C-alpha positions as CSV (number, residue, x, y, z in Angstrom):
1,M,0.0,0.0,0.0
2,T,1.2,3.5,-0.8
3,P,2.1,5.4,2.4
4,A,0.0,8.4,3.4
5,R,2.1,11.6,3.8
6,S,1.9,14.3,6.4
7,P,3.4,17.8,6.3
8,R,7.1,17.8,7.4
9,T,8.0,20.0,10.4
10,D,11.1,20.5,12.5
11,A,9.4,18.7,15.4
12,P,11.0,15.4,16.7
13,V,9.8,12.3,14.7
14,V,8.4,9.4,16.6
15,A,8.1,6.1,14.7
16,H,5.4,3.8,16.1
17,V,6.1,0.2,15.2
18,V,3.1,-2.2,15.5
19,H,2.3,-5.6,14.1
20,S,-0.7,-4.2,12.2
21,L,-3.2,-1.4,12.4
22,G,-6.8,-2.6,12.6
23,V,-9.6,-2.6,15.0
24,G,-8.4,-3.2,18.6
25,G,-7.8,-1.6,21.9
26,M,-4.0,-1.0,21.5
27,E,-4.6,0.4,18.0
28,N,-7.4,2.7,19.3
29,G,-5.1,4.1,21.9
30,L,-2.4,4.8,19.3
31,V,-4.8,6.6,17.1
32,N,-6.1,8.7,20.1
33,L,-2.5,9.6,21.0
34,I,-1.6,10.7,17.5
35,N,-4.9,12.7,17.0
36,R,-4.5,14.5,20.3
37,T,-0.8,15.4,20.0
38,P,-0.2,19.2,19.3
39,H,1.1,19.2,15.7
40,R,4.0,21.4,16.3
41,E,5.3,19.2,19.2
42,L,5.9,15.9,17.5
43,R,5.6,14.3,14.1
44,H,4.3,10.8,14.1
45,V,5.1,7.9,11.6
46,V,3.4,4.5,11.9
47,I,5.2,1.4,10.7
48,C,3.1,-1.8,10.4
49,L,5.2,-5.0,10.3
50,A,2.2,-6.7,8.5
51,E,-0.5,-4.4,7.1
52,Y,-3.0,-1.7,7.9
53,T,-6.7,-1.6,7.2
54,E,-9.4,1.1,6.7
55,F,-9.1,1.7,10.5
56,A,-6.1,3.9,9.6
57,R,-8.5,6.5,8.3
58,R,-9.3,7.4,11.9
59,I,-6.0,9.1,12.1
60,D,-6.7,12.8,11.4
61,P,-4.8,14.5,10.0
62,P,-3.1,11.6,8.1
63,V,0.5,10.7,9.0
64,E,3.1,8.8,7.1
65,L,2.0,5.1,7.2
66,Y,4.0,2.1,6.0
67,A,3.2,-1.6,5.7
68,L,6.1,-4.0,5.5
69,N,3.8,-6.9,4.6
70,K,5.2,-9.6,6.9
71,R,4.8,-13.0,5.5
72,P,3.0,-15.7,7.6
73,G,5.4,-17.5,9.9
74,K,9.1,-16.7,9.8
75,D,10.0,-13.8,7.5
76,P,13.8,-13.3,7.6
77,G,13.7,-10.4,5.3
78,L,11.2,-8.4,7.5
79,Y,13.8,-6.8,9.7
80,L,16.1,-6.0,6.8
81,R,13.2,-4.1,5.3
82,L,12.5,-2.4,8.6
83,W,16.2,-1.4,9.0
84,R,16.2,0.1,5.5
85,L,13.1,2.1,6.2
86,L,14.4,3.4,9.5
87,R,17.7,4.4,7.8
88,E,15.6,6.4,5.3
89,L,13.2,8.0,7.9
90,R,15.8,8.6,10.6
91,P,13.2,9.1,13.4
92,D,14.3,10.6,16.7
93,L,12.5,7.9,18.7
94,V,11.0,4.5,18.0
95,H,8.1,3.2,20.1
96,T,7.2,-0.4,19.7
97,R,4.1,-2.1,21.2
98,N,3.6,-5.6,22.6
99,L,5.6,-8.8,22.0
100,A,4.8,-8.9,18.3
101,A,6.9,-5.8,17.7
102,I,9.6,-5.9,20.4
103,E,12.2,-7.5,18.1
104,A,12.1,-4.3,16.0
105,H,14.5,-2.8,18.6
106,L,17.4,-4.7,17.1
107,P,17.1,-3.2,13.6
108,A,16.2,0.2,15.2
109,T,19.5,0.1,17.1
110,L,21.5,-1.0,14.1
111,A,19.8,1.8,12.1
112,G,21.1,4.4,14.5
113,V,17.8,5.3,16.2
114,R,19.1,6.9,19.4
115,H,16.0,6.7,21.5
116,R,13.8,3.6,21.9
117,V,10.6,2.9,23.9
118,H,8.6,-0.2,24.3
119,G,5.0,-0.5,25.5
120,E,3.2,-3.6,27.0
121,H,-0.5,-3.4,26.4
122,G,-1.8,-6.9,27.4
123,W,-1.6,-10.6,26.7
124,D,-2.7,-12.9,24.0
125,M,-3.8,-16.6,23.8
126,A,-0.2,-17.8,23.4
127,D,0.7,-16.3,26.8
128,L,-2.3,-15.4,28.9
129,S,-0.3,-14.7,32.1
130,G,3.3,-14.0,31.0
131,A,4.4,-17.5,32.0
132,N,5.8,-18.4,28.6
133,R,9.5,-18.8,29.2
134,R,10.5,-18.3,25.6
135,Y,8.7,-15.0,25.4
136,R,10.1,-13.9,28.8
137,R,13.6,-14.8,27.7
138,L,13.1,-12.8,24.5
139,R,12.1,-9.7,26.4
140,R,15.1,-10.1,28.8
141,M,17.5,-10.4,25.8
142,L,16.1,-7.2,24.2
143,R,15.8,-5.3,27.5
144,P,19.2,-3.6,27.2
145,L,18.2,-2.1,23.8
146,V,15.1,-0.4,25.2
147,H,15.6,3.0,26.9
148,H,12.1,3.1,28.6
149,F,9.2,0.7,29.1
150,I,5.5,1.7,29.3
151,P,3.2,-0.9,30.9
152,L,-0.5,-0.1,30.8
153,S,-1.4,-1.8,34.1
154,G,0.0,-2.7,37.5
155,D,-0.2,-6.3,36.5
156,L,2.1,-5.7,33.4
157,E,4.4,-3.4,35.5
158,D,4.9,-6.2,38.0
159,Y,5.6,-8.7,35.2
160,L,8.3,-6.4,33.7
161,A,9.9,-5.9,37.1
162,R,9.8,-9.5,38.3
163,G,9.8,-11.5,35.1
164,V,11.9,-9.4,32.8
165,G,14.2,-7.6,35.3
166,V,13.3,-4.0,34.3
167,R,14.2,-1.5,37.0
168,E,11.6,0.9,38.4
169,H,13.3,4.0,37.0
170,R,13.1,2.6,33.5
171,M,9.3,2.2,33.6
172,T,6.3,4.6,33.5
173,R,2.9,3.1,33.8
174,I,0.4,4.9,31.6
175,C,-3.2,3.8,31.7
176,N,-5.4,4.1,28.6
177,G,-7.6,7.2,28.4
178,V,-11.2,7.7,27.2
179,D,-12.8,10.7,25.5
180,V,-15.3,11.6,28.1
181,Q,-16.9,14.2,25.8
182,H,-17.6,11.7,23.0
183,F,-18.6,8.8,25.4
184,H,-21.1,10.2,27.8
185,P,-24.5,9.3,29.4
186,G,-27.6,10.4,27.6
187,K,-30.3,12.6,29.2
188,E,-32.5,9.6,28.7
189,R,-31.8,6.1,27.6
190,E,-31.2,5.8,23.9
191,R,-32.8,3.1,21.7
192,L,-30.8,0.6,19.6
193,P,-31.2,0.8,15.9
194,E,-34.4,-0.8,14.7
195,E,-32.6,-3.6,13.1
196,A,-31.8,-5.0,16.6
197,G,-35.5,-5.8,16.9
198,F,-35.7,-5.5,20.7
199,P,-38.8,-4.4,22.6
200,P,-38.8,-1.2,24.6
201,E,-38.8,-3.1,27.9
202,A,-35.7,-5.1,27.0
203,R,-32.8,-5.2,29.6
204,I,-29.7,-5.0,27.4
205,I,-26.4,-6.7,28.1
206,G,-23.6,-5.4,25.9
207,W,-20.2,-6.5,24.7
208,A,-17.8,-4.9,22.2
209,G,-14.4,-6.0,20.9
210,R,-12.6,-8.6,18.8
211,M,-14.2,-12.1,18.8
212,E,-11.0,-13.9,19.6
213,G,-10.0,-16.4,22.3
214,E,-8.5,-14.1,24.9
215,K,-11.7,-12.0,25.0
216,D,-13.8,-15.1,25.6
217,P,-16.9,-14.1,23.7
218,L,-18.1,-17.7,23.9
219,G,-18.0,-17.5,27.7
220,L,-20.4,-14.6,27.5
221,V,-22.7,-16.5,25.2
222,R,-22.8,-19.5,27.5
223,A,-23.4,-17.3,30.5
224,F,-26.3,-15.6,28.6
225,I,-27.8,-19.0,27.8
226,R,-27.5,-20.1,31.4
227,L,-29.0,-16.8,32.5
228,V,-32.1,-17.3,30.3
229,E,-32.5,-20.9,31.3
230,E,-32.1,-20.5,35.1
231,A,-32.7,-16.9,36.2
232,G,-36.5,-16.8,35.7
233,E,-38.1,-13.4,36.1
234,A,-34.8,-11.6,36.2
235,A,-33.9,-12.8,32.7
236,R,-37.3,-12.5,31.0
237,A,-36.4,-9.2,29.4
238,A,-32.7,-9.9,28.9
239,R,-31.2,-9.3,25.5
240,L,-27.6,-9.6,24.3
241,V,-25.7,-7.2,22.0
242,M,-22.2,-8.2,20.8
243,I,-20.5,-5.6,18.6
244,G,-17.4,-6.7,16.6
245,G,-16.1,-9.5,14.4
246,G,-13.3,-12.0,14.5
247,S,-12.5,-15.7,14.1
248,L,-15.1,-16.8,16.7
249,Y,-18.0,-14.9,15.2
250,P,-19.4,-18.0,13.5
251,R,-19.3,-20.1,16.7
252,V,-20.9,-17.3,18.7
253,R,-23.8,-17.1,16.3
254,A,-24.0,-20.9,16.0
255,E,-24.2,-21.5,19.8
256,L,-27.0,-18.8,20.2
257,E,-28.9,-20.4,17.3
258,E,-28.5,-23.9,18.8
259,A,-29.9,-22.6,22.1
260,G,-32.9,-21.0,20.3
261,L,-31.8,-17.5,21.4
262,L,-30.6,-15.9,18.2
263,D,-33.8,-13.8,18.2
264,R,-32.7,-12.4,21.6
265,A,-29.3,-11.3,20.4
266,W,-28.0,-8.7,18.0
267,L,-24.7,-9.5,16.3
268,P,-24.1,-6.7,13.7
269,G,-20.3,-7.0,13.4
270,E,-18.2,-3.8,13.6
271,R,-20.1,-0.5,14.0
272,E,-19.1,3.1,13.9
273,D,-21.9,4.3,16.2
274,L,-20.6,2.7,19.5
275,A,-21.1,5.8,21.6
276,G,-24.9,5.7,21.0
277,I,-25.0,1.9,21.5
278,Y,-23.4,2.2,24.9
279,R,-26.1,4.7,25.9
280,A,-28.7,2.0,25.2
281,L,-27.2,-0.6,27.5
282,D,-28.1,-1.6,31.0
283,L,-24.9,-3.5,31.5
284,F,-21.6,-3.9,29.8
285,V,-19.7,-7.2,30.1
286,L,-16.1,-8.2,29.3
287,P,-15.2,-11.8,30.2
288,S,-11.6,-11.7,29.1
289,L,-9.2,-14.5,30.0
290,A,-6.4,-11.9,29.9
291,E,-6.5,-8.1,29.7
292,G,-4.4,-5.0,29.9
293,I,-6.4,-1.9,30.2
294,S,-9.6,-2.2,28.2
295,N,-10.7,0.7,26.1
296,T,-14.2,-0.7,25.8
297,V,-14.6,-0.9,29.6
298,L,-13.5,2.7,29.9
299,E,-15.9,3.7,27.1
300,A,-18.8,2.0,28.8
301,M,-17.9,3.6,32.2
302,A,-17.7,7.0,30.6
303,S,-21.1,6.4,29.1
304,G,-22.6,5.8,32.6
305,V,-22.9,2.0,32.2
306,P,-22.0,-0.4,35.0
307,V,-19.6,-3.1,34.0
308,V,-19.0,-6.8,34.8
309,V,-15.5,-8.0,34.1
310,T,-13.2,-10.8,34.9
311,R,-10.6,-10.5,37.7
312,V,-7.6,-10.5,35.3
313,G,-4.9,-8.0,34.3
314,G,-5.9,-4.4,34.7
315,N,-9.6,-5.0,35.1
316,P,-9.5,-4.7,39.0
317,E,-7.8,-1.3,38.6
318,L,-10.7,0.0,36.5
319,V,-13.7,-1.5,38.3
320,V,-14.5,-0.9,42.0
321,E,-16.3,-4.0,42.9
322,G,-19.8,-3.4,44.2
323,E,-19.6,0.3,43.3
324,T,-19.0,0.7,39.6
325,G,-19.7,-2.9,38.7
326,D,-18.7,-6.5,39.6
327,L,-15.7,-8.7,39.2
328,V,-16.0,-12.5,38.4
329,P,-13.5,-15.3,37.9
330,P,-12.3,-15.9,34.3
331,G,-13.5,-18.9,32.3
332,D,-16.6,-19.4,34.6
333,P,-19.9,-18.9,32.7
334,E,-21.9,-20.0,35.8
335,A,-20.4,-17.2,38.0
336,L,-20.9,-14.7,35.2
337,A,-24.5,-15.7,34.8
338,G,-25.1,-15.3,38.5
339,A,-23.6,-11.8,38.5
340,L,-25.8,-10.8,35.6
341,A,-28.9,-12.2,37.2
342,G,-28.2,-10.4,40.4
343,L,-27.7,-7.0,38.8
344,L,-30.6,-7.3,36.4
345,G,-32.8,-7.9,39.4
346,E,-31.8,-4.6,41.0
347,P,-32.5,-1.8,38.4
348,D,-32.0,1.0,41.0
349,R,-28.5,-0.4,41.9
350,L,-27.6,-0.5,38.2
351,V,-28.4,3.2,37.9
352,R,-26.2,4.0,41.0
353,M,-23.4,1.9,39.6
354,G,-23.6,3.6,36.2
355,S,-23.4,7.1,37.8
356,A,-20.4,6.0,39.9
357,A,-18.7,4.5,36.8
358,R,-19.1,7.8,34.9
359,R,-17.6,9.8,37.8
360,R,-14.6,7.4,38.0
361,A,-13.9,7.6,34.3
362,E,-14.0,11.5,34.4
363,A,-11.8,11.7,37.5
364,R,-9.1,9.1,36.6
365,Y,-9.1,8.1,32.9
366,S,-9.3,11.2,30.7
367,I,-7.7,10.9,27.3
368,D,-6.0,14.3,27.8
369,A,-4.2,12.9,30.9
370,M,-3.0,9.8,28.9
371,V,-1.7,12.0,26.0
372,A,0.2,14.3,28.5
373,A,1.8,11.3,30.1
374,Y,3.0,9.8,26.8
375,L,4.4,13.2,25.7
376,D,6.2,13.6,29.0
377,V,7.9,10.2,28.5
378,Y,8.9,11.1,25.0
379,R,10.4,14.5,26.1
380,R,12.3,12.9,28.9
381,V,13.7,10.0,26.7
382,L,14.7,12.6,24.1
383,G,16.6,14.5,26.8
384,Q,14.3,17.5,26.9
385,G,13.8,19.2,30.3
386,P,15.3,18.7,33.8
387,D,13.9,15.2,34.3
388,S,15.7,13.8,31.2
389,L,16.0,10.0,30.9
390,A,18.5,10.2,28.1
391,G,21.7,8.3,28.9
392,R,20.0,6.4,31.7
393,T,19.3,3.2,29.7
394,M,21.7,0.9,31.5
395,P,23.0,2.4,34.8
396,E,26.2,1.0,36.1
397,G,25.7,-2.3,38.0
398,E,22.3,-3.2,36.4
399,A,22.3,-6.8,35.4
400,R,21.9,-7.6,31.7
């Protein structure tokens, strides 16, 4: 694909290296960061090791965007292509994200990029808890090449410290932020699009994200089936909305159809009108098996919707149990169904939780605070200001 171009300035250039740029929480955070950065302060470039999709159109104004078209499996030429591109671009700083991009620090170092940052945003199905020794060993091997690490959650910060050996002064935890102006409660409850086909009295349970294993959409489907079968009056008006696509979409649809509940669910795939959909929900659910800091949870909270999430990763940092929502064990549809039944049976409590969730999102998780924190790390790594991190990559005596 032909790279989009942005006007050149004298501002420092940050090259963001990601596996791909499509719909996802990490990708959404990157787009928000780029869109909210003052144009004269930094110039952003995005390098995708694989490809980018129409999702890239959300970057406004456009930036230079490159796809290195990584082949499936091993692609020995990938990092040569990346080295050549970095030699051409000569960015001031490279920022990689997640395990899929961390190896880019070797060609970045060889290409002469003087400042290098790595972010950890969450886990995937191949390593749900950071226990994979090969991945941990890879991170430890590349650690000396990284000037600063940015974990999104306390869980990831602890992993980098204990599992990878990153010292405290080489890490800054930056939580995702949410646009509390765009995602907000309505003056009155909104209605879903007519195509959903739900009656006005429906109590709507919502989910949004990628239908992949680590998000456990099938766990939510099985909990919903159990809720309808066992919760009696509390579940009579229950309906399920699942926004998004992915490899598990056919199985999600098939299990609902087999249970005779497809008419009580709406599965429209990806949507651009999420803000309005959140305002139509009674509850938002995210039953992830592993999680960093979920953008969709923050968006639901900012929309005044109580949330039920699994007790994994950064979820307990976001949700105050019993106040803004509930926490349940991962991989346990029965426990999830019980939590849903309990909350649907207490509509007044749902309203109180939704208001508390909105207050928490406004107070702690604004997008402006997130952007300011990233820009502060970039300035310090680049050696700008009194708290410069430049030259502090590997202090004397730190084990390699």
